[in-house]
Structures are given as structure tokens and as C-alpha cells.
C-alpha positions in Angstrom: 15.6 -5.1 -11.4 13.3 -2.2 -9.9 14.1 -0.1 -6.9 12.7 3.0 -5.2 14.8 5.6 -6.8 14.8 9.6 -6.6 14.3 11.6 -9.6 14.8 15.3 -10.0 14.5 16.9 -12.6 17.8 19.5 -14.0 16.0 21.2 -16.8 15.3 24.3 -15.2 17.9 24.8 -12.4 19.6 23.2 -10.1 16.4 22.5 -7.9 13.5 20.9 -10.3 10.3 18.6 -9.6 11.1 15.2 -8.1 9.6 12.4 -7.6 10.3 9.3 -5.6 9.3 5.9 -8.0 9.5 2.5 -9.2 13.1 2.9 -11.7 13.8 -0.3 -13.8 17.3 -0.8 -13.8 18.9 -1.9 -17.2 21.8 -2.5 -19.2 23.9 -2.3 -15.4 22.7 1.6 -14.8 23.3 2.4 -18.2 19.2 2.8 -18.8 16.6 3.7 -16.4 12.8 2.9 -16.9 10.1 4.6 -14.7 6.2 4.5 -16.2 6.6 5.9 -19.7 10.2 7.3 -19.4 13.9 6.1 -20.6 16.3 7.6 -19.3 20.4 7.4 -20.6 23.5 7.7 -18.3 25.0 11.1 -19.0 28.6 9.1 -18.7 29.6 11.7 -16.1 29.0 14.3 -18.7 26.3 16.5 -17.0 26.4 18.9 -14.3 24.5 18.2 -11.1 23.0 15.9 -13.7 23.4 12.2 -13.7 20.3 10.8 -16.8 19.1 12.6 -19.2 15.2 11.3 -20.6 15.8 10.2 -24.1 12.9 11.8 -25.4 12.7 15.5 -24.3 16.7 15.4 -23.3 15.7 16.8 -20.4 18.5 16.2 -17.5 17.6 14.5 -14.3 19.9 13.6 -11.2 18.2 9.7 -10.6 19.5 7.5 -7.4 18.9 5.4 -4.9 17.3 7.6 -2.1 19.1 7.8 0.7 17.8 6.4 4.3 18.3 10.4 6.2 16.0 11.9 3.5 19.1 14.4 2.5 19.0 13.5 -1.5 18.4 17.1 -1.6 21.2 19.3 -3.5 18.8 22.2 -2.9 15.2 22.7 -1.3 12.9 21.2 -3.2 9.4 19.7 -2.8 9.3 16.2 -3.4 6.1 13.8 -4.6 5.9 9.9 -3.9 4.5 7.5 -6.5 0.9 5.9 -4.4 3.0 2.8 -4.7 6.2 3.4 -2.8 4.7 5.0 0.0 4.8 2.2 2.3 8.4 1.3 0.9 9.8 4.6 0.9 8.5 5.5 5.0 9.1 2.3 6.4 12.1 0.8 4.4 13.9 3.5 3.4 13.3 6.1 5.9 12.1 3.9 9.1 9.1 6.7 9.7 6.3 4.7 9.5 3.9 7.8 10.8 5.0 9.3 7.9 3.5 6.7 5.9 0.3 8.4 4.3 2.0 11.5 3.6 2.9 11.4 -0.4 4.1 14.9 -0.8 6.9 16.9 1.6 9.6 19.3 1.6 13.1 18.0 1.3 15.9 20.2 2.8 18.9 20.3 0.5 22.5 20.1 1.7 23.2 23.9 0.4 
């Protein structure tokens, strides 16, 4: 099953490079595939991260996108894959006026 998901790299700190894109969910969420990356669940052992990249071992926070856009723990720049723009801005955020917007600043909870 494919889903549009939030993927934040946590290898360099609490706020890292973030992408929104189509992710293939496999093995009931234990494994995720995004483009050429394969992620495996940390099974609750990560600090502010829930998956790691099988090749680079970098930790990530990966989750479904929130309707209110408050996905980030801390403020961060977000880039949306071109093939996800419409799905994200119309179906998830209900903000059709932003449909061409590929990058935005996500406000964190802290």
C-alpha cells in the first residue's frame, strides 16, 4: 500500500531535512520504501525517530501527514515531491490555493 508520508531525517539533530512523498508500506509498517531508500522500524528504540535507513543507518521520523500541517516537532523546511503536490494540498491539507507550492516552512510544536 502506498501513502503520502512525512519523512524527517534526524541524523543531525532534532530538526532535519524533510520531504513529503509517496511511501510504500510493507510488512505491516515494519519496512517502508521511498524511491531508492528502504527503512526499517526502530521498534520504539529511537530518540525522536521511529525508522532508520537500511543503507546509511540514519534515523528518521516517518509518519502520515496531519491535516493541520503540524507534523514537525521543531520548525523545519519541507519539500514536497512533484507527484504529491495535489494529493497533499487538496486531499490532506484542504488548501487548494497552495497546490503549486513545493517548499514551505513547517511550524513545530516547540
